[in-house]
N, C-alpha and C positions, 0 to 999 in steps of 0.2 A: 634806650629808653627814656621816653620823654618825662620831663619832671611834672610832678603834681605841683596844683598851684595851691598859693598857701592858703589857708582858712583865715577868714576874720568875721568873726559876728561882735556886735557891737555889746562891750559889756561882759564878754564870755571871755574867762581865765584860759591862759596856755601853759602849758610845761615846756620848756626850752634846756636843750643841751648843746653844748658846743665843746668841742673835743680839741687836743692838742694833736698835732700832724703826728702821725704814725705812734700816736698814744702817749708822745714825750711830754716832759714836764713843761709848763706855761708859767708857774712860779717856782723861782728856785731860793727865793729868800723873803723874808717878812715883808720886807718894801716891795716886794712885786705885788702881795696881796692888798697892800694899802693904794698902791698905785692904780690896780683894777678897780678898785669898789669907788675909786674918787672919778674915774674914768667913767664908770658905770653909770656914777649919780648923775654929774652932769650930762651925757648922753641921754638917760632916759626921761631927763626932765625937759631937755630939751626938745624932745620929739614924743613925748606924749604917751610914756610906759610907766603904769604903776606895778611896781614889784611888791610882792607879798611876802616871798619866802625866797632864800638862793642859801647855795652852797660852793664855796669854791675849794676844791680838791686839787691834787698836785697836778692832774692832766688834765682836768674836765671842768664843767662849771654846769650847774644846774640853776635854774630861774623858774618860778612860777611868778607868772606876769598877766596883768589884763592890758592887751593895748586899746587907746584913746581912738585910733584911727588904723586904717587898713595897712599903712607902712610905718606904725609906731615900732615893732619889733626889727624890721629888716634895716631902717635906719638907725636905731640905737645901735647894733651889732654892728652895723658898716662904721659908724663915728667913733664906737669904742674899740672896734678892730684898728681902725686906723692909729689912734692915740696910743694905747696900750702895745701893740705891734713894734711902731718905731720908738718907744721907752724900750722893751724887753731886747729888741736886734741892739740897741745901742750901748744898754747895760752889758750885754753877754758877747759882745763884736760878732753878730751872727746876723746872716742876711736870708731872704725867703718868707715864705710862709710859717704861721705858726699854728693855722688851724687846720683841723681837716676838714675840708671842703665846707660844705653848705651847713649851716648851724639845723637842728632838728628840732621840731615843734610840733605839737598836738593840742588840738582844742579838748578841753576839760568838760565835762559835767561838774560842775561846781557843787550842787547839792549832794552828789553823791560821791565827789571825788576829791573837793577842794582842800579839806582839811587830813584826808589821808594821802595827798599828793604831799602836802608842805610836812608831814610828817616823815614820808619816804625820802624826800628831798635832806630834810635835817639830820634823819637818821644814816646818811650814807657813811661818815667817818666811823661810825657803830661797827655796820656791816662790815667796813672794809679794815676792822680792828687795828684803830688807829689811836681810839680812845673807848672807855668804857659807857661813858654818859655822851649826850649831843652838847651838854652844858660845858664840856671839858675842850670843845673844840671851839677856838676864838673866830675862825671864818665862816660863819653863817649866818641867818637870821635868829636861831634858835634864842640867843640870847636877849634879843629884843623882845620874840614873841612870847617866850616864857619868863622873861626874869624883867623885864622892860628897860632893857638898856635901850640910851635915846641912838637913833638913826635918823639920818636924812636921807637914806635913801629908799627903807621900805614904807609902803603905804597897805596900812592895814584893809583887808578885803571886808565886805558887810558882813558876811558869813563869822567870821573872826570875832567881829564886833556883839554878832548875836550869841556869844559864849556867856556874857557877863554884863551886869548894867555897869561896873566900874573898869577901870584898867586892872586893879589888883584882880578882880573877879575874873575877867576875860584871863590873864595870865595863868592864874591858879586852874582854870580850866583846861586851859591849854597845857600845862603842864601835865594833868591829870591823863592826857590822851597818849601820854608816854610811857606810859606803865605798862603798856602791852606793843610788842612788834606789832608792823604792818604785816598782816596774813600774806604767806605765798600765793595766794590767788590774785590779791590785791598788786602785789609786785609784779606778778607775772603781766597782769592787765597793764599797769602802768608802763612797763618795758614795752612791752608789744605794741602798743598804742604809738609811744613817743619813735621808736625804731622804724616804725613803718609809716608814719603821717598820717594815721586815720583817728578818727576821732573816739575820745575816749569817755564810754556811756552804753546806756542801754539801748535797746532798738527805738523807744519812744523818743527818746533825746537824740538820737541818730536822724529820724525822720525828721524831726526837727530842725537840726542842722541843715539836712539836703534842702529843706524848704526854703530855709533864710539864705545859704548860701550858693543855691543851683549847682550843686556838684555832690558826688557822691560822697560817702562818709565812714563806708566799709567796703572792703574789696568783694566781688562778684563770689557768688558763692559755686564750688566748683563741681563738677560732673555735668551729665546731661539732664536737660529740663525734665521734670516729671511729665508721663503721659496722661492724658486726658481720656476719660471713659464718656462715651457719648449716651 
């Protein structure tokens, strides 16, 4: 099957997932997480990728980011891969690939899904029963977005800025979003869109993306075309 071309629409955020090969760990020690974040920060800055939210799990990574150019995501992950894989393989005396094929990415309707996707990403360790609260997990953007921890990696999205007039107000409003879990419907929509590579949004948003990108934003409907009556 031919690979679908990557989406790019200027100013539109994307949800990105990269997994370890055969779901094997890509982090084995605290230093690994720190090195990965340092490599990611440098690569994102060099290639124009604004990262709004992230989570580093044991065997995979989620990013929510807005690319400034069509090549921002690919070049960032390529550069990151070279630096981090070299470090990881040297540290653990291994060879070969670390990643499971191509990264997965989907363009999202920011108005509808951006804050929901941020919650989905930062709640990963809670759903995995690793911690009881996202603030207890050190390798995510929650501590920056919700508690104001300084970060040179993340760039606030305009919708995050709209949560309040001050940093304190925005952080308080963001924490309030976590009083409830992400709905099962939204979880399923996010997972399905990211795994298939189709756009995450309603039909109006998908129509808009098709006009801007020049490619389909959703799978074709199954079944025979409906009959017309003369």
